[in-house]
N, C-alpha and C positions, 0 to 999 in steps of 0.2 A: 504494500500500500504506500502511495506517495505521501510526502509530508504536507504541511500546511502551505497554502498559497494565498494568504490574505492580500487583497488588493490586486492580485494578478488575474486577468480575465481567463475564463475556461471556456472550452467549446463543448457543446453537446449536439448529438445528431438531431436533425429535424428534416423529415422526409429524405430526399436524396442529397441534402446539403447539411450544413451545420449552422448553429446559432451561437454567437459569442455572448457570454454571460459575465457581467462584472458586478461583484458584491463587495465593494470596498469597506463597508461597515461590518462585515461578517468575518469570522474565522472559518476559512474554507480548507477542507482536506479532500484531496482527490484519491479515489480508490480504483485502482486498476489491477486486474489479475495478471499473473505472469505472462499470459498471452500466447506463448509458443511461437513457432516458426511456421509460416504458411508453406503448403506444398502445392505442386501443380496437380489440380484435381484429376485430370485425365491419367497422368502417370500413376498417381496413388491408387486410383480405382482399378487400373489395369493390373497393377501389382497385386492388389487384393484379390481380384478374380483369379489370378494365376496361382495364388497361394491361399485358398479359402479355408474357413473353419468347417471342416467336414469335406465330403466328396466334391470334386469340381462340378460345375454346372453341366458340362457336357456329359457327365456320367449320370446325371439325374433326369435327363430327358431322352425320349425316343424320337426318331426322325418323323414319325407320324403324329406326334403330340400337338395339341393346340395349347398355346401358352398365353397367359395374360400377365402383363407387368403393371402393378399398381404403383403410381408415382405420386409425389406430393403436389399440393396446390400452391397458389400464389402466396399463401401465408408462410411458406417455408422457403428459405433461400438455398434450395438444393439444386445443384447443377444437373438437372434431370436429363437434359439433352446429351451431355457427356456420358452419363451413366447408361442411358439407353443405347448410345453408340456401342459401348463396350459389351453390354448384355446381348445385343443383337449379333455382334461379331462372334461372341462365344456360343450363342445358340446356333448360328450358321455353321460353326466348326463342328457342332454336335449333330448336324443334319436337319436342323429346324429352319425353314425358310422364313423370310420376313412376312410373307402373306399368311403364315400360321400364327402370327403374334398380334395380340390386341393390347391396347394400353387404356387403362382406366385411371382417371384423375381422382385421387382420394380426397374428396371434398368434405366427408362427414356431413355436417349440416351447414357448411359454409356455402356461399353463393357460387354458382357456376363460373368457370373462367371464360372469358370472351375469346373469340377466335384469335384476336391479336395477342392476347396473353398466352394462349396455347402455342402460337407460333414463336413467341419470344422464349417460352420456357422449354419447348420440345424441339424447336428447329425443324428439320426435315421430317421428323417423326410425328408432327402434329396431325398428319393425315390419317394416322391409325389410332388416334386418341378419342375418347369420349368422356364427358363429365359424368361423374357418379350421380345417380338419382336415388335418394334413399327410399323412394317408392317403387323403384324397379329392382326389388330384392326378392330373394327366395330363402326359405328356412332351410338350414343345413344341419340343425341339431341343437343340443342344449349344453350349456356349461353352468354348473352350480344352479341348475333349475331355471336358467335364463335362456330364452330362445335366441339363437344366433342367426341373424339374417345377413346375407351377403349379396352384393350386386350380381345380377343374373349372368353377366359376362364372366365374372370371376368364378361363380359357382359352376358354370358350364365348362370351364377350361380343364385340361388334363394336368397342367402344371401352373403354379402360381408363384410369381416372383415379386418382390417389393423393393423399391428404392426407399430412401428415408434420410432424415437429418437427425442424428443423435445429439440432442441439445437438452439442457435442463428443462424439465416439465413439471408443472405444479402437482400433478397427480401420479403420473407414471414414473416419476423420478427423473427419467430421461426418455425422450421420445424415440422413435425409430423401431426397427424390428417388425414384429407382427402388428404393431399399432397402425401402420400405414394402411393395412388391409382391413383389420377388424373394426377400426373406427372410421378410417377414410373411405372405405367401400362398404360400410355396414349400414344396417337399418336402425330405426329408432329404438328397437327393443334393447340391443346391447349398448347403444349410445346412451339411452336413458338410464340404464342400470349402472354403467361404469361412471357416469357423471351425476348420479343421483346422491342424495344426502346419506343414504345408508352406507354406501361404499366410501364416499369421500370423507366420512366421519371416522373411519377405522384407523387405528394406530398403524403406522407404517406407510400410509398414503401421504407422501410428502415430496417436496422438491429435492432432487439430487439423490434419491434413494431407490435402488432397484431390488436389493435383497430384502426378503421378508416384507414386500410391498404388495398388498392384496390387489391393488389396481393392476400393477404389472403382471402379477401371477395370472389374473383373469385373461389379460390380453394374450399371454403366452399359451394358455390352454385353448383359448378360442382360435388362436393361430394354428395350433395343431389340428383342431377340428376342421378348419378351412383348408388345411394342407398348404400352408405357406412354405414352399419348398426351398426357397433361396432368397437371401436378402443381400443387396449391395447398398450400404449406407456410408455416409460421410459424417464428420463432425467439424465444427468450426469454432472460431474465436474472433477476437477483434482484428487479428491480422489476416483472416481469411480461412479457407479450408485447411484443417490441421491434420487430417488423416482419413483413411478409408478402410473398410473391412467388409468381407463378403463371406457368405456361406450360411450356416445354421443361424436363424434369427436371434436366438437367445445369446449365442456366443458372440455374435456381431455387436449386440447392444452392450454386453459386458466389456468387450474389447474397447469400443469407442467411448463408453462412459468412463472408463479408466483414463483414457487419453484426455477427455474433457475435464475431469476433475483436476488433473495435474496442471492444467493451464488456466482454468477458470476460477479456482478457489482463491479467495482473498480474505485474509484475516483482518477483522475490524475490532478495535478496542474503543471503549468509551461510548458515550451516548450523544445524540445529536438532536437539534431542534428541527432540522429539515434534511431530507435526502433528495438531491436532484438526480432523477433517474432517466438516463437516455434510452431511447428506443430506436427511432429512425425507421426508414423504409426497409422491408415492406410492412412491418408490424404496426406502424403508426398510421396506417390508412384508415383505421376505424377505432372507435372507443373500446369495442369488445377486445381487440388484440392489445391495444395500448395499456389497458388496465393490468395486464400481466406484470408490467414493471412494478406497479404498486404492490400487488400480492406477492411477488417474488421477494420484495424487501420486507414487507410486514409479516408474512407467513413463512419466511425462509428459516434456515437453521439458526441464524443470529440476527434478530431485528435490532438495528442500531439506533432506533428512535427512542427518545425519552418520552415519558407520558406527555401527551399533548402535541407531540411532534407531527410533522406532515411530510407527505411525499409530493414532489413537484415534478411534473413530466411535460416537457415540450413535445407537442405532437401535431401533425398537420390535419388529420382526420378528414380527408376529402370525401370519404364515404359516410361521415357522421357516425352513427352507432354501428353501421355495417348493414349489408344488404341480404345476408343469408338468413335462413330460418332461425339458426341459433342466435345470431346477432339481434334479430328482431325480438326474440323472446327475452333476451338479455335486457334490451331497452324497455320492453313492456313491464317487466318486473320492477326494474329500478325506477323508471319514471312514474310508476303508479304507487310507489311506497312513501309513507310518511316519514320513516326514519330507518336507519340501518338496523337498529335493534329489532324493530317491528318486522322488517323484511326478513331478517335472518330467522327469527322464530317462526314466521309463516312458512318459509321455504323448507324448514326442517321437516315439515309434514309431507313434502313432495313437490315436484315440478316437472314440466315437460323436458324432453331431451333438448339439449342446447342451451338451457337456461342456467346451467351450472356456474357459468362465469358470474352471473348476478349473485348467486349464493355465496361464492368465494369472495367477491367484492364486498358484499354486505358484511361478511365475517371480518374483513380487514377494516372496513369503515366504522365498525363498532369501537375501535381503539384509536384510529388515526384519520385525519382528514387528507383528502387527495385533491391536488390542484393540477389542472391541465392548462397549459399555456400555448399561445401562438397558433391556436387551431382555427380552422375554417368554419367550425360549427360549435361556438361556445354555448349556444342554447341547448344543444344536446347534452353537453357536459353538465350544465346546471340542472337539466331535467333529471339527471341520474345520480343525485345526492352528492355530487362533486362540485368543485368550484372552478370556474373559468377565469383566466386572467390573460391580458394581452401579451405579457412577457414574464419570463422567469423572475426578473427583478421585482415585478409587482406582486409575486406570490411568496416572497421571502421577507420575513420581518427583519428590520435592521437589528444588528447585534446578535444575530443567530449564529450558533455553531452549525456549520453546513458540511455534509458529506456529499461529494459528487461521485456518482457511479456512471461514467459515460456510456457504458454498455450494460445496462441493468439485466437484460435477458441472457447475457453470456457471462455473468459474474455470480458466483456462489459466495455469498457473505457467510463467513464462518468465524 
C-alpha cells in the first residue's frame, strides 16, 4: 500500500478515461495491490491449452461432436475473440470443424449484447454467436433439490466449453469456471437460488473465497450436471491480463484464483472517513455493476471504514441503472424502498432472480453511505438510496482521512 499523498492530486478511472481528484484539506492514502506483470493474452492462452489441467481438449472431443462455447458478456473484460481463436484451432486439430461449433453469450439476466458489441468482442466469430435467452432453456436435472435449466443450444451440444474471467466475486469468491455456463447460460431457477437470500446468507459465501464456499460448490456441481467439459479462463489486474489456465473447470479456477490473490491482495491498516473506489469501463456503464465497488469495500474481508464512513465512486452510468432484467429488478427494489434497513429485512423473505444486487447493496447501506459522482444519471442514483454529486471533491468532507483504491474491483482489502 502506498503512503500518504496529502495535497497531491490522484487519478481515478471514469469510463474509458480518468478523472483527477484533488483533496488538499484531507489526509489521502493510496492503496494499490502488487499488480503483477501483464502477459500477452494470446501467448498465455495458447500455452495453457497446450498444457491443460487434465486431458487436452483434442482428447475430449470426437470428430462428429457438436460443440458449444459459452463466452462472457460485455460486463467482463475477457479477450473472448482471442480465446475463441485458440479453442477453434484446437478443436480443428481434434477433427471438429468450425461449422460444428456454436457460441452462446453468457448473459445470465443481463441485457443482450448488440450486434456491434458482439463484433467488437468476438471479431470474426460473431457470426456463430447468439445471446443467451433465459426463457429459451430446458431442464437438465437437479442439484440440492434445485432445478437446473440451461440454454437449449448448450443442453443440445455433445461437448460444452467455457471461457471466463477469474476475478474477485462477491458470492462465488472468484468468478470463472462453471459459472460462465451455469449462471451465464442458465435459467431463472438456479439464478434465483444461487442469488437468493438463503444461499447468500450462508457462512463461506464471500469475496475472495472458493474453498468451503457453498455458492461455488453449487456452481461446480451444476457444472458437472451440465457437463462443462473444458474451460479456458484468464485473470487480470491493473496492468492487464496476468495469466491463463485451461482444462478441468475446478482446477482452472483454483489455479487462477491463486494467481489473482498474489497480485490483488493489499493490506490496509487503520480506519478511514471515506474510501474513493475506482471502477471505470466496462463496469461503470450502469449502477447495478458500479455498486460492486461499494460492496467489495464494505462487505470484503477488511472494511477500512470507520463508523459513519462513506464510499465515493466516480462512474459514468450511460445506461442508468442498467437495461437487463436483473438490473431493472435491482432498480425497482431500491427505488421503491424507504430505507436500507427496511429493504434488507423485506428482501430477506425472498426476491426474484437478478434482484440480489439490491439485497447486497441494502446490506452495505445499513452501515455506510454511498456517493456516486460524475454520472450521466444522478437521478437514478438518488432514487436508489444513494447520493449523487457532480464531483468527487463534492462528496468528501474537508479534513477527512481518505483511502483511495483506484481499482476497487481488482483489489482485495485484507
